[in-house]
N, C-alpha and C positions, 0 to 999 in steps of 0.2 A: 768811272766811266760807264760801268754797267749798272743799270738800275735793278734789274732782276734777271733770273735765268730759270728756264724750265726744261726738264728732261722727261721724255716719255718712258714708261716702264711697262714691262710685260705683265707684271703683277703689282698693281698699285698698293694693295694691302701689304704685301711683303716689303716693298720699298718704303712705305710710310712707317712700318714698324722698325725697320732698320734706321731710318733717319730720325725717328723719335728718340731712339736710344743714343746714337752716335753724336747727334747735334746738341743734346742736353748739356754735356760737359763744356760745350763752347758757348753756352748761354742762349741758344736758339730753341724756340718752341714753335708749335703750330700757331701761326698767326691768323690763318684762314683755312677753313675746311669745308669744301663743297662736295664731300663724299669721295669721289674718285679723283678730285683735283685738290691738292693740299699745298699750302704755302707756308714756308718756315721763315722765321726772322727773329731778330733781337729787338725788343721794344715795341712789338706789335706790327712792324712793317714787314710784309712778306718779301723776301729777296730771292729765295730759292723755292722752286715749285716742282712737284712730281705729279704726273698724271698718266692716264692710260696711253698705250701705244695706239695711235690713230692713223699712222701712215700705211699700215699693213705690212711693213717690212721691219726686220730687226734693226735696232739702232746700231750705229757704229760707236765704238768706245769713245767716251769723252773723259777729259781730266778736269776735276773740280777740286779746287783748294779752298778750304774754309779757314778763316782767321781764328786764331786762339790768342787769348790775352796772356796766357802763361804756358810754360812748358808742361806743367802738371796737367793742364787741360788737353794738350796733345796726347799725353800718355793715357788719360782717361778716355778720350775718343777712341784710341787704339784698343784699349782694354775692352770697351763696350763692343766694338766691331768684332774682335776675336771671340768674345763670349757668344756672339750671334753666329759664329761660324764663318765669318768673312775670310776670304783668301788674303793672306798678308803679302803685300808687295815689298814694303820696306818697314822695318820696325822703327820706332822713334829714335832719331839721332840728329846730330848736326850735319849740315850739308855745306861745308866751307866753299865748295865750288860756286855756290850762289852768293853767300856772304857769311862772315864769321858767326853771326848769331842766328842763322836760318836753322830752325829746329822743326822737323816734320816727320810725319808717319803716313804711310800710304797703304790703302786696302782696296779691295774690290767690293762694290755694292752688289745687291742681288741681280742687277742687270749687266754686271761685268765692267762697270765704269771704274776708272782709277780715281779714288776719292782720298783726299789728303786733308789733314789738319796741320796748320803751320803757325808757329810763333816766331816773330822776328826780333824778339827781345833777348838780351843776355840772361843767363841763369841767375 
């Protein structure tokens, strides 16, 4: 249903360095780079964008969940985020309240957003 999503960042460089690292285990790379506006995607199509804060006010927290093809990718996403000093919201684990195979990890990005990697496949 969503074609792409963009978030505003207080420090685009810090956010892009964060997303470069945490999205790599999920197979995503910089698909487009316009300096302060960067699009990430799999297979060259940008689906997630970061850019400068243009509204003049701090953003409200958003929750962003990125798909992972394997549970090991969720763990790798989490490990990269922790290595970058991200605040841990929830370590990788199953979330049976969503469904039996929901496996996710949650961290905060440099702007305080709740960022998740999730795999819906069994181990």
